[in-house]
N, C-alpha and C positions, 0 to 999 in steps of 0.2 A: 244662825244657820240660814242660808239662802236656798230656796227651791228653784230648780231649773224649769223654765217655762218655754215651750216651743210654740211660736205664734204663726198663724197664717190667716188669710182672708183679705178682703178689700176694704175693710173698715180701718183706714189709716189713723183716724182719731183714737180709736180704742187701742191700737197698737202703740201709738205715741204715749198713751197714758202709762203703759207698762215700762217703756224706756225712760220716761221723764219723771214719773212720780212713784214708781214702785221698786226702784233699785235697791232699797234697803232690805227688801224681803225676797226679791226674785232676781235670778240671773236669766236674762231673756235672749232668745234668738229667733229670727224669722226664717220662714221657708216658703216656697211656692205651694200652690194647691195640687201640684203634681204628685201622684202616689210615689214615684221613684225618689223625688227630692225629700219628701217627708220620711220615707223609710230610711234614706241615707242619713238624714239628720238625727233620727231616732237612734241609729247605730253609733254615731260618733259623738253626739251631744248628750245622749242618754237623759232625756228630760224626765222630770217628775210628773209633769202635767202637760197636756196639749190643748191649746185654746184656739178656737176658730172664731175670728172676729168678722161677723157677717155684715155685708152691705151689697144688696142686689147681686147675690151670688148666682152663677148659672147652675142649671140643673146638673150639668156634667161635673162641675166642681164639687157639688154636694154629694153626688154619687161616688166621686173619688174618695171623699172623706169617709163616707159610709162603708166603702170597701176596705178602708183602713181599720175599721173598728175591731175586727178579730185580732189583728196584729197588736193593736193598743191593749186589748184585754189580756192577751198572753203575756205582755210586758208589764201588766198591772199599771198602765198609764191611763188615768181618767181623761175623758174628752169633755171639754167645757165649751159651750157656745155663748157668744155675747153679741147682741145686736138689737135692732128695733124688733118689736113684738111680731110684726108681719114677716120679717126676715127669719126670725127664729121659728115661727109657726110653719113657714115654707120648708125649712130644713127638717123639722120634725115630721112633716107630712111625707117627705121623701125618704128620710133616714129614720124610720120609726124606732124609738127607744135607743138610739145610738148615743145620745148625750147623757153624761152622768150628772151634769149641772147646766141649767139654762139661766142666763142673766140678761134681763131686758134693759136696754138703754132708753132714756138716760139713767145711769146708776152711778152713785158716788164712788170715787176711786177707793176710799176706805172700805166701802161695802164689798167691792170686788176682792180686795186683798183678804178681808175677813172670811169671805165665803170660800175662796180658793184654799186658804190655809186650813180652814176647818175641814174641808173635803179631804185634803191630803193627810191631815192628822187622823181623821176617822179611818181612812183606808190603811194607813200605817198600823193603827191599832188593830184593825181587823186582820191584817196580814200577820201580826204577831200572835193574835188569838188563834188563827188558822194553823200557824206553825206549832204553837203550844198544843193545840188539839191533836194535830197529826202526831206530835211526839208522844203525847199521852196515849193516843190510840195504839201507836207502835209499842209503847211500854206495856200496855194492857195485853196486847196480842202476845208479846214475848213472855209475859208472866203466865198467861193462859197456856201457852205451849210448854213452858217449863213445868207447870203444875200437871198438865196432861202427861208429860214425859215421866214425871215422878210417880204418877198414879199407875202407869203401865207396869204390869208385873214384869220383873226381871226375867229374862230368858233362862230357863233352868239348864244347868250343865248336864251332860250325859256321861254315864259310867257304864262300861261293859265289864261284866263279871265272868271270868272263864274258870270253870272248875268241873271236874267229872263227878263230883258229889252233889246229887240233887238237893239233899237237905241243906248243904252249905250254901248253895245258890239261893234257896228259899230264905234262909236266915239273913244273909247279907242284903238281899233285896228288901227284906222287911226293915232292916236297919236304915237303908238309904232312901226309900221311896218318898218320904216326906220332903226331902230337900233336892233330890236328883231324879232325873229320868234314868231308868235302869233297864239294860238289856242283859240277858244271860246266854251263855254258850256252854254246852256240856263237853266241849273238846276244843283243842287248838285249831283243828281243821274248820270246825263250824265258825269259830271266832274270825279266822282269816277270810272266810267266805262272806261273813257279815260285813267286814270292813271293806270289801270290794264294792259294796252297794251303799253303805251308810258311813257316817262319821261318828266318832266319839271323842270326848274330852279327856278321858282317863280309862286305863284298863287295870282291873284287879285280876292278877294272873296266878293261878295255882302253880306251884313249883313242880310238884310231882303229879304227872298224869300219864295214863297208859297211852301207847301208840306215839304220842308226841308230847314231850315234856315241856314245862314252862320255859326253860332256857332255849329250847329249840324254837319255840314260838317267838320268843323275844328276838332271837337272831334274825328271823324272817321279817319281823316288824321293823327292825333297824336297817334292814337291807332295802326296804322300799321307801322311795321318796314320799309316798302318800302317808306312810305310817311312822316314819322314823322319829318324828318329834312328839308322838303321843306319850304322855307320862305313863309309866308302868310301875305298879306296886305288886311285888310278889306276896302271895299268901302261902305260907309253908308250915308244915307240921314238923319239919326237921329242926332239931335243936343242936345237932353237931356243929361245932365251930367250923370244921372243914367245909361242910356243905354250905354253910352261911357265907363263908368267904368265896366259894365258887359262885354263889348267886350274885354277890356284890361285884365280882369281876365284870359281869355283864352290864353293870351300871344301870340298874333299875333306879327309879327315883327313891324307892324305899322298900322295906319288906316288913311284913307283920306275921307274927306267929299264930297258928291256930291252937285252940279255938280263938277266934278273933274277938277282941274286946271292942265293944261298940264305940266307946269314947275315943280310943286310940285310932280306930278306923276312920271316924269322922274327922279327927284332927289331921291325920295323914292326908286325906283327900282334900280337905280345906286348904292345907298348906300348898298343894299343887294347883288347884283350880278354883279355890274360893268356895 
């Protein structure tokens, strides 16, 4: 595998070393010290590393490279400077902490190759570690969110019980209160008023009530867009088959005979709303 190296600077001898003696490990390209040229070469050449070969560089040229550091960092491209110690010291005085690696000449070509490859491998390794850490953090967060979601109590379903018999309302509420939120209404009129302001998931509706019967209430429920889809279970003391058939014509979800068996009641409700 060859690493891509983008070169700039006035040190022709150092640049020649890359072209003439490091071709086995590096694919190289030169650019000027102009910010625009370097940025363009970064886009099209996509180097793995940027090497500034120093020799009596002007302050303006060094500032150009220093200004490029942020762009190099975002692209995860390390900046290496190679040159005489005085040239490198001058660069580091102007561009403080800009270089990821400094190599003082004279330095053997083999040492340059070894140092650059080591730097690149280390950065690649850290990049993989960062990705793995980010993935692990994301997985932990997802797991925590899932655990929190599971720990949240499920929202209780609501049941409205409509019956003119206060004792029946009390008994049914006692049957249901452990699993459902329960509201009661002593007449169909009160139930319809309740549904104008609040919602329910299911209605237990007494079949025979004074003033307004269960069937009359159900017809009004089915005639309203707001209530037409609410499941309704009739509660009836009527055992005559004719009356039961009349109730079923109105298409309630079910009907239960009074006195209501608790297990049958719970099963009927669970079938409709869980």
